[in-house]
C-alpha positions, 0 to 999 in steps of 0.5 A: 323892866327897862334894865338899861335905864334902871341899871344904875339905880341903888336900892337899899333894904333895912331889915333885921330878918336875914331871910327878908334881906336875902329874898329881896336881894335875889328879887332885885339884884339882876336889875339894881345895885342892892345894899343890905342893912340889918342895923339902922345906924349903918343905914343912916351912915350910908344914906349920906354916902356919895352912892346914897340909895335911890330907893329904900325898902324898910321892914316895919320890924327893925326893933324899938327905940328907948321910948318903946316906939317902933324904930321904923316909924321913928326913922322916917322923919330923919330919912325924909329930912335927909332925902326929901324925894327918895321913895320908901316902901314899907314892908309890913304884915296885916297886924301892922296896917294902922302903922303902915297908914301912919307911915305913909303920912310920915313919908313912906311912898307905899307898903307891901304886905307880907308875905309878898312875892318876887313879882310884888317887890319888882313891880313896887320898886319899878313903880316907885322908881318911875315916880322919880321921872318928871311928872305933872303936879299931883295936886292938879285937877284929875278925873279918874273914870271908874266905869258905870258913869262913876268918876273919882274927881280930885284936886286939893291936897286932902283928896290927893291924899285920899286917892293915895290911901285908896291906892295903898289899901287896894293892894292889901286885901283886907276890909276897909271902913269908909267914914264921912257925911252923906254924899261925900263920895264914899261909894266912889272911893270904894269903887276906886279901891276895887279898880286898883285892887287885884280883883278889878276884873271881878264883880263890884256890888253895892248893898244899902243896909238901911233900905230894907227890913232885916229878913229882906236884907238877909236874903239879899246878902246871903240868898235863900233856898226853895221854900225858905218863905212864902214865894220862894219858889226856887233857890236864889244866890245872894250878893255875896255869892254873886260877887265871889272873888270880887268886892262888896260895898255895904253902904249904911252899915251902921243901920244893919239890924243886929240880928244880921251883924253876927252872920256878917261877922262869920263871913268876915272871919272864915268866908262862910255862911248859910243861905236863908232856909239852908243847911249847907255852908257856902264858901266865898272869897269877897273883899268887904268895904263898909261905909257909914255916916253915923258915929259907930262908937256911939252905936257900940256904946248903946249896944246897937252895933257889935264891937267885934264886928266893928273891929273886923270891918275896921281893917283900915278906915278912911275919912271922906271930908265934906265939901265945905272943907275942900271948897277949892274943888268946887269949880272942878266938880261943878264943871265935871257934873255939868259935862256929865249931866249934859251928856246924860240929858243929851244937850249942850253944857251951860256956862257957869258965870262968875256970879254963879260960881261965887254962889257955889263957892259960898254955899255950905253944902250940907248935902255935899257932892250929891247936892252940888250935882243936883244943883247943876242938873237943875241949872241945866234943865231950867237954864235959869241962873236967877232961880239957882242963885235964889236956891243957894240961900244962906245955910242954918248958920246964916239964919240971923242974917236972913231974918234981919234982911226979911224984917224989911219986907214987912208981913212977908219978913214976919212969916219967914221968921215964924217959919224959920223959928219953927224949923230951928226948933224942929231941927234941934229936936231931931238932932237931939233924938239922933244923938241919943240913938247914936245916929241910928235913924230907924230907931230915931224915927220910931222914937219920934213916931214918924216914918223913916222916909220922913226923917230922912227928908227932914235931915236933908231939909235942915242940913243936919249932919252927924257929929264927928265921934272918936273914930272920925277926925276932921283933921284927915283920914 
């Protein structure tokens, strides 16, 4: 620590627990002036004193208001109003994590998970005090390299908040559930959480739960013993063993077969499982992050997803907003994908004209970031702006406009109209079938008597996106 620079800092601690007050005092008193408070009223009076605190450590357990609200949360707006720039660290336990996330939205800078170590307190306090120094605006464009050609790109307020939430949950070693449409960057968010966690030097692995049948997925996740099935000539560890002490991303978790969900629940409960064909228990320590674009609660209601598994996975949930709700990031993302693709193809990047940028800004982006990256790649390969502009035609919501324009083309317009009407009808049927099955795409494909791959193609073709259920809100995380 830079003791000389920080020696004049005043740190206040508000807690009803005398043990916490003493512990924090012992951890910080050599570097800072530490004020201890066991009553909220006493602290609020000190907040307006000439020697008001530079930083507050607030225990989530400081009693309740007369309306039954947690007093820590009730105090936050008043504290933030009196001291708009003062950092606040919430001291909480694993059962309070949803309250901790709510607290960060109400003004808390970060949280520490109990039981914490002396070094945890010192590091968090130093980090918060450093934030008082002049710095660049947090809403400016930022690209965070995560390794493996993956970068977290953000500039708008909502994505700055996503970065902040990822950093917060990274420090609490609990499961995270990432929600949002396909292509919104859930895997990138998972990688960011891993990189900013204490497991960042260990393995990060991704498993797509929708990409393989149940028996193959079980062997992929948990491994198998020699002779477990035909062709198993030797034992093989699964992904959970391979990333012991690391992080595993279970992508498309909503598509996991129900038979495997019970086995995953056991891993989340006690970190143990058996290999396929094995008898002895295998113990692992793995941070689990799950991602899905379906309405999990609808799947639970239809008995396609276990409710107890959902609550185990949902230690904290984050919602990745679709690209159409953060259009202001499109210029930054487009330039990022252009540089990335040019480096990959070993060629010069192409300029993005104002006309093309305007088309990118106006497009509805049903495929989100993945679609934008593919458009930039096509532009780089074809070097033909006109073809890209033609591809960025109006979305489903603008079909009426497209039809009125095509009518002037005579026979060509009629042909387009018939094709569009047929597509609209097919889109409606597919959406209704998906909604009926809670967006379980394998079950939907069986109902429609088409292949799983054909269904995925049509979902992308028509820009069909899942509805926002009770667990997902467009308003934020």
